[in-house]
C-alpha positions as a Python dict, from the first residue, in 0.01 Angstrom:
ca = {
    (1, 'C'): (0, 0, 0),
    (2, 'L'): (370, -111, -17),
    (3, 'N'): (478, 191, 165),
    (4, 'L'): (317, 26, 507),
    (5, 'P'): (508, -198, 750),
    (6, 'M'): (457, -562, 677),
    (7, 'H'): (222, -627, 965),
    (8, 'L'): (-23, -345, 866),
    (9, 'R'): (32, -411, 476),
    (10, 'Y'): (-232, -685, 409),
    (11, 'L'): (-523, -569, 666),
    (12, 'E'): (-841, -543, 528),
    (13, 'E'): (-870, -152, 605),
    (14, 'N'): (-554, -116, 371),
    (15, 'M'): (-667, -317, 88),
    (16, 'Y'): (-871, -225, -207),
    (17, 'L'): (-1048, -510, -379),
    (18, 'A'): (-1075, -442, -750),
    (19, 'G'): (-1288, -724, -810),
    (20, 'I'): (-1343, -1143, -839),
    (21, 'V'): (-1369, -1247, -1191),
    (22, 'P'): (-1548, -1599, -1145),
    (23, 'G'): (-1436, -1887, -1336),
    (24, 'P'): (-1404, -2196, -1416),
    (25, 'N'): (-1259, -2030, -1730),
    (26, 'A'): (-1033, -1711, -1775),
    (27, 'P'): (-1280, -1430, -1932),
    (28, 'T'): (-1245, -1304, -2303),
    (29, 'L'): (-1104, -942, -2331),
    (30, 'D'): (-1455, -829, -2391),
    (31, 'Q'): (-1569, -984, -2048),
    (32, 'L'): (-1268, -848, -1851),
    (33, 'N'): (-1331, -490, -1997),
    (34, 'H'): (-1674, -512, -1805),
    (35, 'V'): (-1481, -560, -1511),
    (36, 'L'): (-1217, -322, -1542),
    (37, 'V'): (-1407, -28, -1653),
    (38, 'P'): (-1562, 41, -1309),
    (39, 'L'): (-1204, 15, -1135),
    (40, 'V'): (-1077, 252, -1402),
    (41, 'D'): (-1338, 515, -1315),
    (42, 'D'): (-1276, 493, -962),
    (43, 'F'): (-904, 562, -1018),
    (44, 'C'): (-972, 830, -1250),
    (45, 'E'): (-1195, 1012, -962),
    (46, 'A'): (-888, 972, -722),
    (47, 'W'): (-651, 1129, -1008),
    (48, 'N'): (-834, 1434, -1079),
    (49, 'P'): (-814, 1625, -869),
    (50, 'G'): (-572, 1429, -706),
    (51, 'V'): (-514, 1263, -361),
    (52, 'Y'): (-357, 1460, -79),
    (53, 'I'): (-126, 1230, 142),
    (54, 'T'): (-33, 1398, 471),
    (55, 'R'): (144, 1085, 621),
    (56, 'T'): (310, 773, 539),
    (57, 'A'): (467, 495, 693),
    (58, 'G'): (836, 613, 668),
    (59, 'R'): (677, 990, 778),
    (60, 'P'): (403, 939, 1015),
    (61, 'G'): (442, 1331, 1157),
    (62, 'G'): (377, 1433, 793),
}
């Protein structure tokens, strides 16, 4: 959401929490894959057929 004005950029409704990886140690690549697969699946749903954006911060009228 880097195209949003600074005062809106980090509001909860403009964030996408991909996940939280618990500690205290860094996960292995295999463990990290279990976290990333659902995230990639979500992005694939948006990729095909695509996302139609009608307004942006720079062009609020479309």
